[in-house]
Steps between C-alpha positions, in 0.01 A plus 500: 500500500208725411314504170573838347225749424543600135355805329300347211121495479290182512616244248487123473834323463558133422817290491576129502793401720764244412341245737166522315311720745299780339501839674223756445481828685326836504650796681259725691711795624220651710448179703660424834452126462625216281301187424685191380351172382653164411271339241499145367261358236383219725147473633238253609435379144857364499439274801454129437145385573596306813717792614241776455589796720874433482598838348288680761653293783851583377408868497417471871813308587757746366409731791556225759877529507808482278844348547605818687174645640217363709138591432516742793818656361325567170197654671706720731731616223223626274320658796819682602518645150144627534406300192267230372600151385243272343421269210219358290440202277261515205416239241796590280753691708647553846643823642702576814508874563612770740428871538743711701632854531733576210806506727439137597458362147831307498408328827161404356666356189736293715211374713294407194803323352544296815141378522480447121825307470574341838183388680581232757177293478556399861294190578342650810413822318347301213262328741416824680427681176299207367256567783490868402411404141235262635342791685513715186319226307244451777430874505433485127269203545305694763463799268215420261597774253859376481388137478256590222774662292711186536201287398444717195865467395482123547187476288623740230847346455377139525794275586771760428747634759358852455189374677676399820505717814836680519561380856410140412284285724545370853585159356759614247674737742512223760685279251784746428816405687811708551710318237231541233470871569875557502550307176232707327652822626853416391380381159264784407589817692810662353669688220388494139136566578535734799407868475605755763293818479545825689331838512569809708779738579792298367774506241497209255875438500509485880199267495674277246820488706308397811316223316822372343662490843222335699363266231843388378457134597153452353438152361358427154127434480290247312174631357239229454300478180141613528204345323201711391151418628218383280233747395239550773184293464139606533407383847306569817673426831315512831683491833310445822591735784293573809517876458257789495620621161532340159816576302448505124759498222478501122827456311611470138833457327706818528832626366857385551720748682687610183190534281509840324131546587580503873463879516153482347419240766562765767219705346263205462554403862454858617175550309348168603593488867814692589361783711188657651389640162530162328204312358500220755532729800228733379254228399547250783584722796383855431175435309386170649677480837572132445863484610766684694788365294497453123776552245674366192854363497766352276798271548780486243764230484782396270280282281138561604260746656163537670245782492210486740242664721412447866227585747412401856136506604253327729422140405138597437603753235761287325291427191406865452858619530625229265237602247608865518866402465421296190294786357787745543745260336258452208460876456870580493566195279324686217781754509259786566696736723414866541759767429448662837559180700810435290635847589418449868695176484792676334519756778469242776769274352746786460434623852535157658826432316650824630360480853599135527858589409562767762728308737829323437352159583242533223766613252724208590205262459422640155861452390537148637165369378541639149854366467393152610174499305598683180880491490532878534445749781214739425503863609190681623523729198496200263192358675320833470594529133378150418168539681445837333526335156199274566190590299133434557506259206785305664293447813184419307679242286657340805163475678352319201801268473509399866132494588296423189427127512809399697473201737421631847586355839229578756579439867264542794608438860245514779249296705390289202481124455561292187142529372539877490726469199363182348162659438640791305784370287445511124593237241824674403640555846716273708392473866736500797395476863688501829381493858856602594597768247860406434405179319282499190293189423448445128144404407500499119176307489306757706293708259200724534283749314640772274568860604636423849394749763578408859191517726443724796 
C-alpha cells in the first residue's frame, strides 16, 4: 500500500478514531518526504519521585526490540528505507517519530506502531540500555552548562517534579527494574491520550487507513493527575563547580502554555534576549565583551511557567554580569519599549516561524505539540496571524506584569564556596547552597546585607 498523493494545497486535518487516538495531518504536495510522530502526554513530571527518569528510560527501551523485531532489525529496517527514526522525552510529553520518503510512509507507520505498542522490554536489553542512560547522565554531569540548567530548574521549581532532570539520576535509574518499567508502559502509553501527527506528501484518508490497520490493538491508557507547583520564591542559590566560567540565571514566574498572552511573550523574549539585536546580547556581549553566551528564555507548562535570563562569564566577572542582567530586567520591567525594537522583533518572529517550518519534521512537530498542549493542531498561518495581532502595549503590559516586583530566583554556578552567597543574601531572600549542584541545601537562617550583588 502507498499513501496517495492528493491534489489539495496545504491544510491541517484532524480526526479522532473510534479507539480514541487523535490524528492530525498536513499535506505538503511539493515535499518528497513524510514525517510521522506518535505523541503521548507523558513526561518526566509524571514520574514518581523514586522513579525519576522512568519516562525517559521507557523512551529508550522501545527501540531495543519488540515481540517481532530485534533492536538490530529496527535499525536495519529504517536504514534500508533511507529514513530517520528517533524519539524525545520532555517534561510533559514523549514523541516517537520517523521521517521517510513519501513512498515508504506506510512502512514507517507500521514500524512506529510496533515499537509504540509492542516493545519487548527484554531483561538483557533493559540492563544494556540502563548503562547507556547512565552514560547520558554522566555526560550531562560533566557538562557545566547542562548541569547549571538542571540546578536552576531544581531551585526554581523547589520540590516539584518540574524541577527534576528529565533523565533522572544515577540512583533513580539504577532502581528501575524491568517489571516496573513494563507496568508503567502498559498503564500509561495507549489510546485515549495518544496523538499521531503527520506532515508531507500524503493523503489523509490513506494515512487514516494505515493508522487504523497498524494501531488496531492499542490498549487504553491511564493519564495521571498532575499537581501545580507553588509560586516561585525569592531566593539565591549557589552551586559550587570547579569550572573556569560562572553560569548565571535569573528567573521569575512565567505563563502557562494556554495563556492568551503567550504570543506577546514571544516579543518580550525576543526584545530582551532572543537574538543578536536584543538588549542582553548588545549590552553584555557587544558593548562590554563580558560573555560569549547570553540570552532570555521561557518554559511553558500545563499549569505553570518560567521566564528567565542567562549568561556565562568568567568567575571574576560574575558580579558585574549579574548586575547588568538585573539592570536590564529592571529597565524592561517599566514597560518602556521602543517602537523600532518592537518592529524588529515582529520581523524576526515572523521570519523564524516560517524558516523553522520549512521541513516536514518541523511541521509534524508543530501539529503534535499543539494538539497535545492546546487540544488543537495549529497551522503556520494561524501562528503568523496571532503573532501579527500583538501590539506594543500588549508587550509593555506583560513586561510590567511579569517583571515588576515579582519574586526572582537567582542561581549562580561556578568555583564559589558557601561564604560567596552568605555574604550577599538580603533579608527577603532564601539561600540555597550545594557543593554538588543537583542537591540544594536549605539555609533559611542565613541572611546578609540588602541589595545582594555577588562579588568578583
